[in-house]
C-alpha positions as CSV (number, residue, x, y, z in Angstrom):
1,M,-112.4,-62.4,85.4
2,E,-111.9,-60.9,82.0
3,M,-114.3,-58.1,81.0
4,H,-114.7,-55.7,78.1
5,M,-116.0,-52.1,78.3
6,E,-119.7,-51.8,77.8
7,I,-121.0,-49.8,74.9
8,P,-124.8,-49.6,75.2
9,A,-125.5,-50.0,71.5
10,D,-129.2,-50.7,71.9
11,L,-129.7,-47.6,74.0
12,A,-127.2,-44.9,73.3
13,L,-126.4,-45.3,69.6
14,S,-129.6,-46.6,68.1
15,K,-130.9,-43.2,67.1
16,E,-127.6,-42.2,65.5
17,N,-127.3,-45.6,63.7
18,S,-130.8,-44.9,62.3
19,I,-129.7,-41.5,61.1
20,L,-126.7,-43.0,59.4
21,N,-128.8,-45.7,57.8
22,D,-131.3,-43.1,56.6
23,L,-128.5,-41.1,55.1
24,K,-127.3,-44.2,53.2
25,Q,-130.7,-44.9,51.9
26,E,-131.4,-41.3,50.9
27,T,-128.1,-41.3,49.0
28,R,-128.9,-44.5,47.3
29,D,-132.4,-43.2,46.3
30,T,-131.0,-40.0,44.8
31,P,-131.4,-40.1,41.0
32,G,-128.1,-41.3,39.4
33,F,-126.8,-42.8,42.6
34,S,-128.7,-46.1,42.7
35,A,-125.9,-48.0,41.2
36,L,-123.2,-46.9,43.7
37,T,-120.9,-49.5,45.1
38,E,-120.8,-49.9,48.9
39,N,-117.5,-48.0,49.0
40,E,-118.9,-45.2,46.8
41,L,-121.9,-45.0,49.0
42,M,-119.8,-44.7,52.2
43,E,-117.8,-41.9,50.6
44,K,-121.0,-40.0,49.8
45,V,-122.3,-40.4,53.4
46,E,-118.9,-39.2,54.7
47,N,-119.0,-36.1,52.5
48,I,-122.6,-35.3,53.6
49,L,-121.5,-35.4,57.2
50,L,-118.4,-33.4,56.6
51,E,-120.5,-30.8,54.9
52,R,-122.9,-30.7,57.8
53,I,-120.0,-30.1,60.2
54,K,-118.8,-27.3,57.9
55,N,-122.3,-25.7,58.1
56,G,-122.2,-25.8,61.9
57,D,-124.2,-28.9,62.7
58,K,-122.7,-30.1,66.0
59,R,-124.5,-33.4,66.1
60,A,-122.7,-34.4,62.9
61,Y,-119.4,-34.6,64.7
62,F,-120.6,-37.6,66.7
63,Q,-122.4,-39.1,63.7
64,L,-119.2,-38.9,61.7
65,G,-117.2,-40.4,64.6
66,L,-119.7,-43.3,64.8
67,F,-119.6,-43.7,61.0
68,Y,-115.8,-44.1,61.1
69,Y,-116.1,-46.4,64.2
70,E,-118.4,-48.7,62.3
71,Q,-116.0,-48.7,59.3
72,A,-113.2,-49.8,61.7
73,L,-111.4,-46.4,61.0
74,Q,-110.7,-46.1,64.7
75,D,-108.1,-43.3,64.5
76,K,-110.5,-41.1,62.6
77,A,-113.4,-42.0,64.9
78,R,-111.4,-40.9,67.9
79,I,-110.5,-37.6,66.3
80,Y,-114.2,-36.7,65.9
81,F,-115.2,-38.0,69.3
82,E,-112.5,-35.8,70.7
83,R,-113.7,-32.8,68.9
84,A,-117.3,-33.3,70.2
85,K,-116.5,-34.4,73.7
86,D,-117.3,-31.0,75.3
87,F,-120.8,-30.7,73.9
88,D,-121.9,-34.3,73.2
89,F,-122.1,-36.9,76.0
90,Q,-122.2,-39.8,73.6
91,A,-118.9,-38.6,72.0
92,L,-117.4,-38.3,75.5
93,F,-118.6,-41.9,76.3
94,M,-117.1,-43.4,73.1
95,L,-113.9,-41.5,73.6
96,A,-113.6,-42.8,77.2
97,V,-114.1,-46.4,76.0
98,M,-111.4,-45.9,73.2
99,L,-109.0,-44.3,75.6
100,F,-109.4,-47.1,78.2
101,D,-108.8,-49.9,75.7
102,G,-106.3,-48.0,73.5
103,V,-108.5,-48.2,70.5
104,G,-107.5,-45.8,67.7
105,G,-104.5,-44.4,69.6
106,D,-102.7,-44.5,72.9
107,T,-104.2,-45.8,76.1
108,N,-105.0,-43.3,78.8
109,T,-107.0,-45.1,81.5
110,E,-106.9,-42.3,84.0
111,Q,-108.4,-39.8,81.5
112,A,-111.0,-42.4,80.5
113,I,-112.2,-42.9,84.0
114,E,-112.4,-39.1,84.5
115,Y,-114.7,-38.8,81.5
116,L,-116.8,-41.8,82.6
117,K,-117.2,-40.2,86.1
118,K,-118.3,-37.0,84.5
119,I,-121.1,-38.8,82.7
120,E,-122.0,-40.9,85.7
121,S,-122.4,-37.8,87.9
122,S,-124.2,-35.7,85.3
123,N,-127.9,-34.7,85.7
124,A,-128.1,-33.7,82.0
125,K,-130.9,-35.2,80.1
126,H,-128.6,-36.2,77.2
127,A,-126.4,-38.2,79.6
128,K,-129.1,-40.2,81.3
129,H,-129.1,-43.2,78.9
130,L,-125.3,-43.6,79.4
131,V,-125.1,-43.5,83.1
132,R,-125.6,-47.3,83.8
133,A,-123.0,-48.3,81.2
134,A,-120.6,-45.7,82.6
135,Q,-121.1,-47.1,86.1
136,F,-120.4,-50.6,84.9
137,N,-117.2,-49.5,83.2
138,I,-116.0,-47.6,86.2
139,G,-116.7,-50.8,88.3
140,R,-114.6,-52.7,85.8
141,A,-111.8,-50.3,86.2
142,Y,-111.8,-50.6,90.0
143,F,-112.0,-54.4,89.8
144,Q,-109.0,-54.6,87.4
145,G,-107.1,-51.7,89.0
146,Y,-106.7,-49.6,85.9
147,G,-107.2,-45.8,85.7
148,V,-107.9,-45.6,89.5
149,H,-105.7,-45.0,92.5
150,R,-105.8,-48.6,93.6
151,Q,-107.7,-51.8,92.9
152,S,-110.8,-52.1,95.0
153,D,-113.3,-54.9,95.1
154,E,-115.5,-52.7,97.4
155,M,-115.6,-49.9,94.8
156,A,-116.2,-52.3,92.0
157,E,-119.1,-53.8,93.9
158,K,-120.5,-50.3,94.6
159,Y,-120.5,-49.2,91.0
160,W,-121.8,-52.6,89.7
161,L,-124.7,-52.5,92.1
162,L,-125.6,-48.9,90.9
163,A,-125.3,-50.0,87.3
164,A,-127.4,-53.2,87.9
165,D,-130.3,-51.1,89.2
166,D,-131.9,-53.8,91.3
167,G,-132.2,-56.1,88.2
168,N,-134.1,-53.5,86.1
169,P,-134.1,-54.6,82.4
170,N,-133.0,-51.0,81.6
171,G,-130.0,-51.3,83.9
172,S,-126.7,-52.7,82.9
173,V,-127.2,-56.4,82.2
174,K,-123.4,-56.7,82.0
175,A,-123.2,-55.4,85.6
176,Q,-125.9,-57.9,86.7
177,S,-123.9,-60.7,85.2
178,A,-120.6,-59.4,86.6
179,L,-122.1,-59.4,90.1
180,G,-123.1,-63.0,89.6
181,M,-119.5,-63.8,88.9
182,F,-118.1,-61.4,91.5
183,Y,-120.1,-63.2,94.3
184,S,-118.8,-66.6,93.0
185,L,-115.1,-65.6,93.5
186,K,-113.2,-66.9,96.5
187,D,-112.5,-63.5,98.2
188,T,-116.0,-62.1,97.7
189,M,-118.1,-65.3,97.8
190,D,-121.8,-65.2,98.5
191,L,-123.4,-67.9,96.5
192,K,-127.0,-66.9,97.2
193,K,-126.2,-63.4,95.8
194,A,-124.4,-65.0,92.9
195,F,-127.5,-67.0,92.0
196,F,-129.8,-64.0,92.4
197,W,-127.8,-61.8,90.1
198,H,-127.3,-64.5,87.5
199,S,-131.0,-65.1,87.6
200,E,-131.7,-61.3,87.1
201,A,-129.2,-61.1,84.2
202,C,-130.5,-64.3,82.6
203,G,-134.0,-62.9,82.7
204,N,-132.8,-59.8,81.0
205,G,-131.1,-61.7,78.2
206,S,-127.6,-62.5,79.4
207,L,-126.3,-65.5,77.6
208,E,-123.3,-65.7,80.0
209,S,-125.5,-65.9,83.0
210,Q,-127.9,-68.4,81.4
211,G,-125.0,-70.9,81.2
212,A,-123.9,-70.1,84.7
213,L,-127.4,-70.7,86.0
214,G,-127.4,-74.1,84.4
215,I,-124.2,-75.1,86.2
216,M,-125.5,-73.7,89.5
217,Y,-128.7,-75.7,89.2
218,E,-126.8,-78.9,88.3
219,H,-124.4,-78.8,91.2
220,G,-126.6,-77.0,93.8
221,I,-124.5,-73.9,93.9
222,G,-126.4,-71.2,95.8
223,V,-129.6,-73.0,95.1
224,K,-131.1,-76.5,95.5
225,V,-130.2,-79.1,92.8
226,D,-132.7,-79.0,90.0
227,L,-131.5,-81.2,87.1
228,D,-134.5,-80.3,84.9
229,A,-133.8,-76.6,85.3
230,A,-130.1,-77.2,84.8
231,N,-130.7,-79.1,81.5
232,A,-133.1,-76.4,80.3
233,C,-130.7,-73.6,80.9
234,L,-127.7,-75.4,79.5
235,K,-129.5,-76.5,76.3
236,E,-130.9,-73.1,75.6
237,A,-127.6,-71.4,76.3
238,A,-125.8,-73.9,74.1
239,E,-128.3,-73.3,71.3
240,R,-127.7,-69.6,71.6
241,G,-123.9,-70.0,71.3
242,N,-122.6,-70.2,74.9
243,V,-119.5,-72.5,74.4
244,Y,-119.0,-73.0,78.2
245,A,-122.6,-74.3,78.4
246,M,-121.9,-76.6,75.4
247,G,-118.9,-78.1,77.2
248,H,-121.0,-78.8,80.3
249,L,-123.8,-80.2,78.3
250,V,-121.4,-82.6,76.7
251,A,-120.3,-83.7,80.1
252,Q,-123.9,-84.1,81.2
253,Y,-124.6,-86.3,78.1
254,Y,-121.5,-88.4,78.7
255,R,-122.4,-89.0,82.4
256,R,-125.9,-90.1,81.4
257,K,-124.3,-92.4,78.8
258,L,-125.9,-90.6,75.9
259,F,-122.8,-91.1,73.9
260,T,-124.0,-90.2,70.5
261,K,-125.3,-86.9,71.7
262,A,-122.1,-86.3,73.7
263,S,-119.7,-87.2,70.8
264,D,-121.7,-85.1,68.2
265,L,-121.7,-81.9,70.4
266,A,-118.1,-82.5,71.6
267,A,-116.9,-82.9,68.0
268,R,-118.6,-79.6,67.1
269,V,-117.0,-77.8,70.1
270,S,-113.6,-79.2,69.4
271,Q,-113.6,-77.4,66.0
272,F,-113.9,-73.9,67.6
273,S,-110.8,-71.8,67.5
274,D,-111.5,-68.1,67.0
275,I,-112.1,-67.2,70.7
276,D,-112.1,-63.4,70.1
277,Q,-114.8,-63.7,67.3
278,I,-116.9,-66.0,69.5
279,A,-116.6,-63.5,72.4
280,K,-117.7,-60.7,70.1
281,E,-120.7,-62.6,68.7
282,T,-121.9,-64.0,72.0
283,D,-120.7,-61.4,74.5
284,C,-119.3,-64.2,76.6
285,L,-116.0,-64.0,78.4
286,P,-113.0,-65.4,76.5
287,N,-111.7,-67.3,79.6
288,Y,-115.0,-69.3,79.8
289,I,-115.0,-69.9,76.1
290,R,-111.6,-71.5,76.4
291,K,-112.9,-73.6,79.3
292,G,-115.8,-74.8,77.2
293,I,-113.5,-75.8,74.4
294,G,-111.3,-77.6,76.8
295,L,-114.2,-79.5,78.2
296,G,-115.5,-80.4,74.7
297,C,-112.1,-81.5,73.5
298,F,-111.5,-83.8,76.5
299,Y,-114.8,-85.5,76.3
300,Y,-114.5,-86.0,72.5
301,A,-111.1,-87.5,73.2
302,R,-112.8,-89.9,75.7
303,C,-115.4,-90.8,73.1
304,L,-112.7,-91.5,70.5
305,E,-110.5,-93.5,72.8
306,E,-113.4,-95.7,74.0
307,G,-115.4,-95.8,70.8
308,H,-118.4,-94.2,72.5
309,G,-120.8,-92.8,70.0
310,V,-118.1,-92.6,67.4
311,K,-115.6,-94.9,65.7
312,Q,-112.7,-95.7,67.9
313,D,-109.6,-93.7,66.9
314,K,-106.9,-93.5,69.6
315,E,-104.5,-91.4,67.6
316,E,-107.2,-88.7,67.1
317,A,-108.1,-89.0,70.8
318,G,-104.5,-88.2,71.7
319,K,-104.7,-85.0,69.6
320,C,-107.9,-84.0,71.3
321,Y,-106.4,-84.5,74.7
322,S,-103.5,-82.2,73.7
323,K,-106.0,-79.7,72.4
324,S,-107.9,-79.7,75.6
325,F,-104.7,-79.0,77.5
326,E,-103.8,-76.2,75.1
327,Y,-107.1,-74.4,75.7
328,D,-107.4,-74.9,79.4
329,P,-104.7,-76.8,81.3
330,D,-106.7,-76.7,84.6
331,V,-109.8,-78.2,83.1
332,C,-107.8,-80.9,81.3
333,A,-105.9,-81.8,84.5
334,T,-109.1,-81.9,86.6
335,L,-110.8,-84.2,84.1
336,Q,-107.7,-86.4,83.7
337,N,-107.6,-86.8,87.5
338,I,-111.2,-87.9,87.8
339,T,-110.7,-90.2,84.8
340,Q,-107.9,-92.0,86.6
341,H,-110.2,-92.5,89.6
342,G,-112.9,-94.0,87.3
343,V,-115.4,-91.2,87.5
344,I,-115.4,-90.7,83.8
């Protein structure tokens, strides 16, 4: 189960982003500066923040670090987060994330977890809005076995439950979704809990969990089969960009012999290639994006091979079968097996 560190952009950084945007606008509104290019404007904002630091404004350290982070100048961002870590919890949080993932410098997972645990255990007012995200990230570390003494599903579950905050919308929605997946795994399986947490996460906006719910409703996993609910979840998740949901929606259309719909959506899915960018835009796990593309490519190959909803083209079908295998060999092998038994 792949996961990325959580950065609570909508909670922790919104105020600082607003300050940076105000600075940009103030600079642009200054007489003589209205015609500045974007690069010139960024240089002016940088100089303003550097001057504030020089004049003793401690908050400007984090603001400048965030400014560099947004400009993808990760090495510079890390320097200013490092300088502010002892008096700014947001800088400490961002530094921990960068240390864990090796962004802007060397990886140091042990130090990252030490910083996250400092935030998680703090009673300081300025750390409160970071605690749930810190708990999710600590849980991720235990689940993956990085930065901690040993891998521990028990500790991962503990921290994710804390971060999930009983399904509170202000808790970590990533933790809620992670618990849905955690309870679906072979070694930690509890499908009723999986359904509960995916439901909570979906209700709080998780696109990943919305797609997962559609599949659970369709196959009666942790809940009674409800094809109407399944279709509604898969359709909305697909419309919002969940590629795994798109793949399963294609399969659903094909089974119902809605071949035009199946081939049209499958053709679209088969064109996806930049998994990292899709993951960044949708906050969905790369592994499930690959599975969705594998599903789409296989069913599009079937449509092309049989002439279902699209002009028959066996040569192109062969390419699509190969592409399905390339993106997810297990998905392709499973579908090939049931095809040979006449299910597809």
